[in-house]
N, C-alpha and C positions, 0 to 999 in steps of 0.2 A: 674940069676942076679949076676954080679960081686960082690965080697965081700964088696968092698968099697962103692958101690952104695946102698947096703942094709943098712949100718950104716948111710949113708947120709939121706935116706928116713925115718929111725927110728928117727933120730934127729929132722927132720922137723915135724914129727907127734907129738913128745913130746912137741916141742915149741908151736905148734898150740893149744894143749890141755891145756897148762899152761898159755896161754894168758889171761889176766884179761878181764872179760866180760864188754861190753859197759854199761855205767850207764843208768838206766832207768829214764826218765824225769818224775818227780812228782810235780814239782813246778808249780803253777798257775800264777806266776808273769808275768807281761806283757813282761819283757825283756827276758824271757825264752821260749817264744812261738816258736815252730818250724813250718816252712811252710809246713804243711801236710794237706791233705784233711780232712775236718770235717766228723765225723761219726754221721749221723743224728739219734737221738734216738727217735724222735717223731714218732707216727704211721701215715703212709701216709693216707691221706683222700681217702675214697672209691669213686668210681664213683657216681655222684649225680643223684638221681632219681627226675626228674622234673615233676612228676605227680602232678595234682592240689591238694593242701592241704591248710588249713587255720588254723590260730592260734586259738586253742579252749580253752585255759586257761590263756590268757594273752594279753597284748597290746604292740605293738612295734611302734617306730617312728624313723625317720632318720633326722639327722641334720649334716651340713657340718662344724660346728665349735665346739670348746670345751667349749664354753660359755653357760653352761646349765642354768645359772641364767636368760638368755634371753629367755629360752624355750627349748623344746626338739624336735622342728622341725615338719616335716610332718608325719602323721600316715601312717603306712604300712598297706595297704588295701589288698594286694595280694602278694603271694610268687612266682608267675610266673616270669620267667627270664626277660621278656620284661618289666614287671611292676616294678620289683626291679631295673632294669637298668635305667628306667625313674626316679625313686625316688632318685637314687644316682648320676644322671647325673651332677647336679650342683656342686657336691663335687670334681669333677675333677679339678676345679679351685683352690681349697684350698689344695688338696692332702690329705684331712682328712674326714673320715666319722665316726660319732658317732651314734651308734645303741643303743637306749634306750629301755629296755625291763622290763615290770612290770608284773609279773605273775609266774605261776608254770613252772618248768622244765619238759617238755613233749616231745613227739616225734615231734610235730610240731615246738617246739622251736629248737630242734636239726636240723630240716630241715632249719629253718631260719638261724641258724649259718653256716651251710654248704653253703647255697645259697648266703648269704650276702658276705661271704668271696670270693666265686667264682666270683661274679659280681664285687666286688671291685677290684679284681685282673685284670679282663678283662678291666676295665675302667682306670687302672693305678693309683688307689687310694692307696698309699702305707702306710698310717697311719690310723689305725682302732681302735676305742674305743668301748668296750662293757660296757655300763652304766646300770648295773644290779640292780634289786630290786626283790628278789624272796625268798619266804618262803620254797622253796624246790620242790620236786617232784620225778620223776623216776630216780633211780640210773643209769639204762641202758641208758636212754635218756641223762643224764648228761655226761656220758662217751663218748657217740657218739658226743654230741655237743663239749665236751672238745677236742676231737681229731681234729675236724674242727677248733676250736679256736687256738690250738697249731700249726696246719699246716699253718694257714693264718695270723699269727703275730698280735694278738689282745692284746691291753692294756685293763685291766679290772678295772672299778671303782665301789666302793660301797660307795655312797654318804652318808652324814649325815642323809638324809631323806629316806634312803633305808636300807634294810637288806639283808643278804645272809645266809640262814639257810639250814640245812639238805643237800640234794643233790646238792644245789647251791655251796657248798664248793668245790666240785669236779671241777667246772668251774674255780675257782681260781687257782687250781693246774696247769691248762693248759695255763694260760695267760703269755705273755712275760714279762709284767710289771703289778703289782697289786697295786693300790692306794686305801687304805681302811680306811674309817672313821666310817661307820655304823657298827652295830653289826654283827658278824659272829658266827653262832651257829651250833652245830653238835649233832647228836644222833644216836641211833641204826637204821640201815636200816631195812625196812620191805616190804614184797611183798604183797600189798593189793589185787592185782589181781592174786594171786597165784592160780594154779589149783591143788595144793597138797591136798590130802584127808587124809594124815597120817603124823605123825611126821617124819617118815623116808623120805617120798617124799619131805616134806618141807626142811628137812636137806640137801638133795641132791641138791635141787634148790639153796639154800643159799650157799652151798659149791662151786658150779660152779660160782655163782656170785662173791663169795669171791676171787676166783682165778683171775677172770677178773679185779676185783677192785685193787688187789695188783699189778698186771701187769701194770694197768693204772697209779697208783701212782708212780711206779718205773720209768716208761718211761718219766714221766713229772717232775721228780726230787722232788716229795713230800715225806715226811716222812711216814714210815709205821705206825707211831703212829696215823695217821689219820684213818687208817683202824681199829686200835685197838678201837678207840673211836666210830667208826661206828658199832662196834660189841658188845660194852659193855654199853654205856650210854643208859638207858631205853628210849624207843620210846616216852613215855608220857612226858618226860622231855626234856630239851634243855641245853646243855653245851655251854655257851658263851666263846669263846676263847679270851685270853688276847693278847695284842700286841706282847708280848714276845713269846707266843705259836705260833701265826701266822708266826712269823719270823722263829722260830725253826722248824716248820712243813713244811716250804717251800711254804707258801701260800700267802706271801706278798712281796712287793718289786720286784726286778729283779728275773726272773726265772733262777735257777742255770744251768739247762740243756741248755737253749737258750743262756745263758751268755757264756758258754764254746764254743758253736758254733760261737757266735759273736766275741769272742776274736781272734779266728783263722782267721775269715774273715776280721776283722778290722785291724789286724796286717799287712795283705797284702794291704788292700785298703787305710788305713789312717796312718799307721806307728805305731811304738812302743810308741813314745811320746804321740800320741793321746790317746792310751789306758791308759797310766799312768795318763794323765790329767782327763780322764773319771773316773778312779778309785778314784782319789782324790776328784772329784766333788761328786761322789756317797756317799762317806764317809761323806762329809760335808753336803750333802742333807739329809742324815738320821739323823745326829746330829742336824742340824739347822732348818729343815723344818718338818720332819715327827715326830720326838720324841716330840717336844713341842705341836704338833697339838692337841693331846688328852687333855692335861692339859688346853689349852686355848679354848677348844671347837671349834676348827676350822674345816672347811669343805674342800672338795677336791679343791675348787677354791682357798682357802687360801694357801694350800700346793703347788698348781701349781704356784701361784704368787710368793711365797717364792723361789721356785726352779728356776723360770725364772730370778729372780733378782740375785740369787747366781751364775748362769751360767757364767755371764760376767767375774767374777773374775778368771775363769779357761779357758778363751779364747773360749767359746762356744756362739753361733754356730760357728764351725770351717769353715773358708772360703773354704777349700778344701773338707771337708766332712760335709756339712750342714745337709744332711738327716740322717747321722749316728750319729749326735751329740745328747747328752742326751736331752730328752723332745722335740725332733724335731717335734712331732705331734702337739705341741702348737704354732708353728711358723707361722701358716697361710699358704700362698701359697708356700710351700716348694718344690712342684713338678710342673713342667711346664705342662699345659694342653696338652694332646696328641690329635692328629688328630682323628676324629671320626672313629672308627673301624667298619667294617662290622660285623653284627651279626654272631656268629658261627653257622654253618649249623646244628651241632649236637644239639644245644639248641633249635632252631626253630623246628627241627624235633621231638625232645623229647616232646615239648609242643603240637605238632600237633597230636601225637599218641592218647592221650585220646579223643580228639575231633573226630578223625577218627573212634575210637572204638565205641564211642557212636552213631555215624551216622550209623555204620554197624549194631549195635544192634537194632536201631529204624529207619528202612528205611522209 
């Protein structure tokens, strides 16, 4: 290499190494959002097993409005695809389904959460509310149901006449939006159906469950302090969480993980000014509607009415983005009814398998 080219190459190398690194974006302000693809942190829902199953420790009903004062709708009598589709059919006109569940968190409830989200998606019902009243149940079932809730965009209510205790708290971690009035309590997890015969075996079981629980809380944006309480508060007692603790633990209001994803999507879809107005509305909503609710003994219906009244001051629902506007699930027919879609072959085939197997076993 000629001598002068050697010094030219050396100069370029030094200049490149001394160049200041690009600044890393850390701000969450609406004006700073870069148009990049969102990194989904939720756990993708596994393929649904449509084998026949029934709710063994609770009752569920389906309504197509948010007006629970008028009732909770029709009872869910079957978890089969066709039956759930029939039960939700009328909700296509309102674009909203409210699933009321009273009972324990079990494997059958997890199946209900998975299947209801799938059917709502097939019918084009974009707004979903889980109206829960549960004293707890299985931690494993709660995490399974929570993954389905997080994947299918559910708002979760705990009304004044309801509770959410023990494993039910894990459901709150997964909701996109949590409106809580009734008491939320937590205590140490215990495996009643454990097969352990020694302390060592029980410890190994709990250690594996603990790892799964920590991963679940992390991917849903909840604080690890929830895990600490689920390992320290005696099982025979119940620690009722304060409103401040619910907020600090990531169990109330908007879900932080989903909110990050929404900000990126909405910046493209609705613009930066939309995000700024949404942020301003949420702050006012927390101060004017949620904070005074406990002092005045208000229920979810009162909080909703306050929020709907407040929205107009911030230009919501937005004409260009009505579905993405805050509290859009309470706007009634926000989605146009879609044409009836043919049943998916995989669902009808899945439901036919158990019947065929029974026929083969009993000719």
